C-alpha positions in Angstrom: 109.2 90.6 106.5 105.7 89.1 107.1 103.0 91.3 105.5 100.6 92.7 108.1 97.6 91.0 106.5 99.3 87.6 106.9 100.2 88.4 110.6 96.5 89.3 111.2 95.4 86.0 109.6 97.9 84.1 111.7 96.6 85.8 114.9 93.0 84.7 113.9 93.8 81.1 112.8 97.1 80.1 114.4 100.3 78.8 112.9 99.0 75.3 112.1 96.2 76.3 109.8 97.4 76.1 106.2 97.3 79.6 104.5 97.0 79.7 100.8 98.9 82.7 99.5 99.9 84.3 96.2 103.7 84.4 95.7 106.0 85.6 93.1 109.4 84.3 92.1 112.0 86.4 90.1 114.5 84.7 87.9 116.7 87.7 87.3 119.3 87.2 84.5 121.9 89.8 83.7 122.6 89.0 80.0 126.1 87.7 80.8 125.0 84.3 81.9 124.4 85.1 85.5 121.4 84.8 87.7 120.6 86.7 90.9 120.1 84.4 94.0 119.5 84.7 97.7 120.0 82.6 100.8 117.2 83.3 103.2 117.8 84.1 106.9 116.1 80.8 107.8 119.2 79.1 106.3 119.2 76.4 103.8 119.9 76.4 100.1 120.0 79.3 97.6 116.9 80.3 95.7 115.7 82.9 93.2 114.2 86.0 94.8 110.6 85.5 96.0 107.9 87.0 98.1 104.2 87.4 98.9 101.9 89.5 96.7 100.2 92.2 98.9 96.3 92.6 98.7 95.5 94.6 95.6 99.1 94.5 94.3 99.7 93.5 90.7 102.0 90.5 90.6 104.6 92.1 88.2 104.8 95.1 90.6 105.2 92.7 93.5 108.2 90.9 91.9 109.9 94.2 91.1 109.3 95.4 94.7 110.6 92.1 96.2 113.8 92.1 94.2 114.5 95.8 95.1 113.7 95.3 98.8 115.9 92.2 99.2 118.9 93.0 96.9 118.8 96.7 95.9 118.7 95.6 92.2 116.1 97.3 90.0 114.5 95.0 87.5 112.2 95.0 84.5 109.8 92.1 84.1 110.2 90.4 80.7 107.4 87.8 80.9 105.4 85.4 83.0 107.3 82.1 82.8 105.4 79.7 84.9 102.2 79.3 87.0 102.2 76.6 89.6 101.8 75.5 93.1 104.6 75.3 95.7 104.8 72.4 98.1 103.5 73.1 101.6 106.1 74.8 103.7 106.6 75.2 107.4 108.4 78.5 107.8 111.0 79.0 110.5 108.5 80.8 112.7 106.2 77.7 112.6 103.7 79.0 110.1 102.3 76.6 107.6 101.7 77.9 104.1 101.4 77.0 100.4 101.7 79.3 97.5 100.2 79.9 94.1 103.6 80.7 92.4 103.9 83.1 89.6 107.5 82.9 88.2 108.7 85.8 86.2 111.7 86.2 83.9 113.4 89.5 84.8 116.4 91.5 83.9 118.3 94.4 85.6 117.4 97.9 84.4 121.0 98.6 83.7 124.4 96.8 83.5 126.5 95.9 86.4 124.0 96.4 89.2 125.7 95.0 92.4 123.5 93.0 94.7 123.5 93.4 98.5 121.6 92.2 101.4 119.0 95.0 102.1 116.7 93.5 104.7 116.6 90.8 107.4 115.0 88.2 105.0 118.4 87.2 103.5 121.8 86.4 104.8 123.5 86.4 101.4 122.6 87.5 97.9 124.7 87.4 94.7 125.1 86.9 91.0 126.0 83.3 89.9 127.0 81.8 86.6 124.5 79.4 85.3 127.1 76.7 85.0 128.3 77.3 88.6 125.1 77.6 90.7 125.5 77.2 94.5 123.6 74.5 96.4 119.9 74.6 95.8 117.0 72.3 95.5 116.2 70.4 92.3 112.9 72.3 92.1 114.7 75.7 92.1 117.1 74.5 89.4 114.1 73.4 87.3 112.5 76.9 87.7 115.8 78.5 86.5 116.1 76.1 83.6 112.5 76.8 82.6 113.2 80.5 82.4 116.4 79.8 80.5 114.5 78.0 77.8 113.2 81.5 77.0 109.8 80.3 75.6 107.4 83.1 75.0 104.4 81.4 76.6 104.0 80.6 80.3 104.3 77.1 81.5 101.4 75.6 83.5 101.6 72.5 85.6 99.5 69.9 83.8 96.3 68.8 85.4 96.4 65.2 86.9 
């Protein structure tokens, strides 16, 4: 669902004006070598769960909210894993955006939490073994691999 503040911005500037937004990505690992993924309604490859940070919302709270809204899985944030910039994206509705991405390593609050599609943002969600990931972009595989390295400090894209 598009946050109301983004809809208001779009009404003011139109779909072709690039919006710079804060986004969160959750790499949720269950401790059994599985990761929680989604296929968005717009189609395309699988990705970790993600969403937009609402104005005034703490990023860690946003990632917990997004995972619960989209899959019904309750998570705990373990650490900030990466800070970077997404490529520009033209969403299915025509909107042009780019995101400051905050990638978080997360885990479910309890064992065996089933995932289910909980809103209209996803067509499928599920747990996948790390050695049997579904089709996804190389960039998404890199994000998952970065979290899997389990380094205590966040990774930052080097300056050019």
